[in-house]
Steps between C-alpha positions, in 0.01 A plus 500: 500500500637843409407823679524834321602796712375847429625817651500872430819689551509879514833681525504872579836680515552790736585850393862540597750768402508528123308180430148545368218294648381202300222242540466150362154379394347197679620177344349153532775243548441126473745264669532125541556401864745236603244356742134510388222508758308174527175470699391164643202379704471214747174388338356530151137408578324633811140462617431755773254426779369712785536197727880545498513877448792547741717232338776574252382481139822549303864606525646724228873557455736661252873551465674835544519712185848594371517844340875482447596715795439523874149640540219503754234301318137493608233262377130521420279197460235557233184291459317550173128567504297223342541489119700824493855372431633768739316789337350519852665350803537512877848594621644399837822652633755240613786731599832321445360156586527221244212288628152530644205282592123536506246357738184357349299802618750757369532337159124468474452870579764596244344293222143613563626858484661417166159386363558124513174312542438302820450124475659500155851382412691781324850542364669775702803676353763634743827678434775680691620852425857571613594866505770747599342833598280618212742454213601136465262207506442147380214250495513128547311288253141449622434196714159335461326313780144366508297618799137456608388782736197491727245745637565557870193454712383799698558466873205634700599561865153541653295255711220337306193277499455206264184485289424133430186430304322317224698697239822316597383172650455604864871452571655758739845350438481512119751695292214669319306701754398863552618687809387813681777722642504735799747783432475641854451164673185644656250227418393672177576282198443543129585333171348382176313182421444380143179298462364319195170344607148618571531386861834533684520382864818556704637573848794681660761309702793619711708190425552290184271233648158459663639453853546866593269800512268532202241758405159413356173681438365691799141530617430801278608602152847651485617341825736212578529258789746232611243232417209476262407452137722586206541854379372532145515727196248462219643563154833476322755781505801653672401610850665725756450321832529688829478334841530639852571225752447736794173656388402165342388652171575435135412631152548411134520756216508401133797663325578365154818668372597597146745698287380819333660778294612599151800267542249215531140483375396860563355714779132409457275341760518164322858519373658327800715196429416280797765317700526125535561339840814304582398263782851373570631848579164654602549800268329648194688475172449577131709460186400790278612689190561865592565813298722785611269714712327520836307251710356435843364205694147531638223296660151434366541720187482809721736765634400465865791264555808525277877457516762710320863609506697373797235230555296754695121522512371802307846595365586623149491272197772247431706586190583226251804620306538205263232305315505123529370197682497546878426278795326719759465368854288659772576367847222599739566243771558793736227731367645819648840421345441410134798389291489535121753359254500557124753286313567546130539161333 
């Protein structure tokens, strides 16, 4: 492998005695180094998993560049954006080190930022830039490794109630189950429940089993008790559930969410592109073709409840700068703390 060196040399003479000042134009000089830079990786195929996020994913190393004279050489590690061949890249300063390593979590974050798709094996191009100040530099040949990133699951730190019911097989310990969270740990819980049937019985439980405290229908509508018949919601839809285990009350509000705006289907009352529900992750998601323009997320085809810039209720419109196919995810598991992601495919 041969590395080409490029540098710009500018020589300016001083005005001294009878000598006139002179200036040499910038000149691009190409040299062949005696020791090319070679980048190697400890693995060529890597499948990243959140289960071992703290583990080491890969070691990268390279030899010291030789510019033909004693010089303080610094290195940058560059990771090409997906399908860009280094027209866009992330650059990480390495100082004078000739090796580095990435944990699973760090490499995953880097690749998602460089537009690599989660759960999809991609060829990732990496190179090293060796440089002396701002005038002399050299690249290694690109190294290609195959990596499969993942989407990190959101960690919600609040106490919660389980919501077992007919919609998920009455299993409090199941992986697929809705939860209600209490931000202030004050007995007031809320979350969303996606229902698909005309009749939808359920209960609340403190533990992922039927042995601990559970909440059922109270003596009057809108109340709960620690024993009794099932709670029930008539009709399919996406419901905001609120429960107060101190006041022993509960409520359900239908809130079907969609995408609206000139970047999507338009701003009309019936232009909303409605979300689908992802039961495994308990979030709303939609793969949609967007134009460059503006959009918002709103409930029930109305403006009473909407989310905009900064994932804030009632905020300004989101701006879509580039047209294309997007995966939009709306995470309302903690209703007062919505999280929106829009990923260009």
